[in-house]
N, C-alpha and C positions, 0 to 999 in steps of 0.2 A: 312670403316671397311669391311672386307670380310664377307662371309656368316657366320651367327652365329652358334655356336655349337648346335647340335641337343638336347643335354641334357638341355642346357639353354632355348632353344625354348619350350621344353616340360614343364619346370618348370614355365615359365612366362605364358604360355597358351594364352588365348584370351585377356589378359590385354595389354593396350597400353603403350609402354615405353616412359617415359618423357625424359630420357637420356640413351645413351649407351656409356660407357667410357672404353677405352682400358687402362688398368692399367699396361700393360707390361707382358712379359713372356707368352703370350697367355691367360692371365687372363682378364676377363671382368666384369664390374659392370653394371647391368641393373636396372634402377630405374623406377618403375611404381607409380601410385598414392598410392596404398595400401601397397607396400613393395619394399625393395631393395634386389636384387639378386646378389650374388657374385659367379661367375664361376671361378673355379680353374682348369686349364688344368692338364693333367696327367704328372707326373714327375718321376724321378728316384726312389724317396722314397715315392711317394703318388699317389693315384688314382684320376681320374677325379671326381670333386665334385661341387655341387651347394648349397649354403647356402641362406636361406631366412630370412630377417629381417623386421618384420612388422612395419608399421608406426604409429600404434595406441599405442603411448607411452606416458609416463608421463614427460620424460626429455631426452634431447639430448645434449651430451657434447663431447668435443674433447680433446685429448692429443697429442701435436705436438712434435716429436723428431727431431733429426738431419736429418734423412733420411726417416722416416715413421711417419704417423699420424694415431691415433686410434680414431674411431668414436664409441661412446658408446650409446646404445639404452636401456633406463631404463624404466621398467614397474613395476606394483605392484608386479609381480611374481619374478622379479629379473633383471639382467643386461646381455646384450650380446654385443659383440664388433666386429667391422670390421676394419682391418688394411690395409691401402693403402699407396703407395709411396707418399712422400711429394710433388712431382712435380704435382700430379693430385688431391691432397687433397681438394683444394678449389672448384674445379669443382664437385667433388663427394659430398662434404658437401652441396653445394648450391642445387644440384639436389635432395638430400635426404630431405633437409629442405622444398622444395616446396611440396614434397609428404606428409610430416608430417603436414604442414599447411592445406592442403586440407582434409586429413584423419581425423584430429582432429576437423574440422569444423571452424577453424579460418578464412579460406578463402573459399568463396562460389564457386560452380562449374562454374558459369558464370563470375567469377571475374578473371581478368588478373593480374598475378604477373609480374610487369615491371622490377624491379631490387632488388637486395639483397646486403646489405653492412654489413661487419663484421669488427669492430674496437676493438681489444682487448676484453673488456667485454661489448661491445655494439653491438647489432644486429638491423639493420633497414631494414624493408621490405616495398617497395613502390608498391602498387597495384593501379588499376584504380578507387578504391572506398575508400581506407583508407591507413593510414600510421601506421605501426606496429613498436613498440619499445620494445626491451627486454634488460635489464641491468643485468649483473651477469656473473659468471664463465661459466654457461651453454650456449650453443648456443640457446637453447629453452626449456621452460617449461611453466606452467600455469601463471607464474608471469610476464605477459606482459601487455602493454598498447596499445589500439587501438584508433586512431583519425579518425573519419569518416568525409569525405570531406563535406558531407551535413550539418554537424553541425559546420563547421569551421566559426569563426567570424573574424579571421585575420591570416596573415602569414607574417613573416619577417625573415631577416637574419642579424646577427651582427658579423662582422669579428674581431677577436682578434689577438694578436701576435703569438699565438700557435694554437688556435682552433677557429672555426666558430660556432656560436650558431644558430641553426634552432629554431625559436620562433613560436610555434603553439598556437593559441588562440581558445578555444572552450567554448562557452557560457560565455565569459568574463574572463575565467581562462586561464592564460598563462603557457605553458609548454616549457622548454628549453632543447634542445638536442645538446650536443657538439660533433662536428666531427673534425678530424684533418684537418688543412688547405690544406694539399696536396691533400685531397680527397673532399674538400668542394665544389669545382666547379661542380663536377659531381653530388654530392648529391643535390645541389641547382637546377641544371638543371632537374634532374629526378623528384624531389618533385614538383617544379613549373609546369612542363609539365603536370603531372598527375592532380594537383589541377585545373590548368587553363582549361584543357580539360573537366574536370567534370563540372565546372561552366560556360563553354563556354565563357571565357574571354581570353585576351591576355597579361595582365599585372597585377601587384599587385594593381595598382590604380583601374583598372577595377573590380578586385575582391572585394575591399573595397567598391566601389560604389554599387555593387550588394548586398553586405551584408547590407549596410545602407538602400537600397530600400526595402529589405525583412523585415527589422526591422520596417520601417515606415508602411508597409502594415499590419504587425501584430499588431502594436499599433492602427492603424485605425480600425481594426476589433474588437479589445478589447473595444475601446471607443464606437463603435456602439452597441456591446452586452450590455455594461454597461448602455447605454441610454435606450435600450429596457427593460432591467430588472427594471430600476427605474420607468418606466411608468406603469408597471403592477399593483403595489399596489394601485395607484391612481384610475385606472379604476375599480378595484375590489371594492374599498371603495365606489365609486360613485354608483355602481350597488347596493351595500348593502343598502345605504341610500334610493335609489329610490324605493326599494322593500319593505320597512317597512310598507307602507300604513299609515304613520303618518300624522295627520292634526291638526292645532291649535284649541284650545277651541273657542267656539262661541263668548265669550266676550273679546277675545284678538285680537288686531290690529296687523296683521302680518307686516305691513310696518313700525311700530314704535318700532321694536325690541321686547324686553321681556315684555314691558308694565309696568315695575316695577317702583320703586322710583328712581328719577334722581340722588339723592345724592349717592345712592348705586352704580349706574353706574359710577359716577365720581370717587368714591373711587377705584373701580375695575380698572378703566382706569389708575389712578395714580400708583396703585400697579403693573399693567402690564408694565408700562413705566419703573419703577425702576428695575423690574426683567430683562427687555430687556437690560437696560444699564449695569447691572451686568454681563449678559451673554457676551455682547460685550467686556467688560473689560477682562473677563476670556479668551475669544478667542484671544484677542490681546496678552495677556501674554503667552498663549500657542504657538502662532506663533513665538513670540520672542525667546522662549525656543528652539523651533525646529530649527530656524535659527542658534542660537548659537551652538547647538549640531552638526548641519551639518558642520559648520566651523571647529569645533574641530575634527570631523572625517576626513575632507579633509586635515587638517594639519597633523594628525597622518599618514594618507595614504602617503602623500608626504615624511614624515620622514622615513617610512618603505621602500619606493621605493629607497630613497637615500642611506639608509643603505645597501639594497640589491645590488645596483650598486657598492658601495665601497667594499663589500665582493667579488663580482665577479671580480673586478679589482685586488684585492689582490690575488685571486685564479689564475688569468692569470699570474701575476707577479711570483708567486711561481712555476707555471708550466714552465714558461720560464727559471727560475733559475735552476730547476731540469734538464731541457733539455740541458742547457749550461754546467752544471756540468758533465752530461753523455758524452758530447762531449769533455770534458777536457778543456773547456774554463774558 
């Protein structure tokens, strides 16, 4: 691109441009972190102008026409729009979205945005720290989900006839993101590359091994803490007994126990034995109840998972049918 128009340079000031995009006819879009600037050159019916669109917004949406695309910036105070030729729309939208993510604090200053994907009503953003997912008519608003790589417990990919599912597990909870098969290869490559680099591994097997090792380390630390906590009351109780200054009466033989009637001792011993037997029976019954409940929960879990798989299979079949109908098959 040739030297920038002086009026655009003055408007941008000291800000660093993320992108400079030639949109044709001498017009230029300059995107910085905080704002997007649209320079319109002087024409037969218009003067030279520069419009600024701030990135501190509530919602970003687009309307694509046959030849032009309109980008809408929505705030509490209202809405402003920028119209660009369709041939450069994707480039402009991605550059603007990068600025919006940083301005609104979704992406940190030291975080690298590695790739952006937009599929109909799905937006995916891959950074070196997290995967961002937004579903809906808007390209972006506050209704998004973020998956931090540091909290990832598993990552997998399932290919279907029409779409591929990116399966992200965080804290044992699975999230599924469907992407079209024609773009699935690049999505998988970008997501795996970012996750593997973050965890310093080279494969899904290596990632899972690292996750298991971290979980085992955490379990070991918890067990050690529990053991230490259990010993404290015993030490405290011992100290309390030692400090009472208690001593037996002069006429009591310490070595012979309480020195009372032996029949009383025998009765107490029998009562204690019966009570202990009752407690053991109760404990056995409780253990059996817990085992039975665990088996029921496991059976229900398997049933739910199977039903989920059937639903997903039906959805894929319907999507394939719709796709074939659209193509006239």
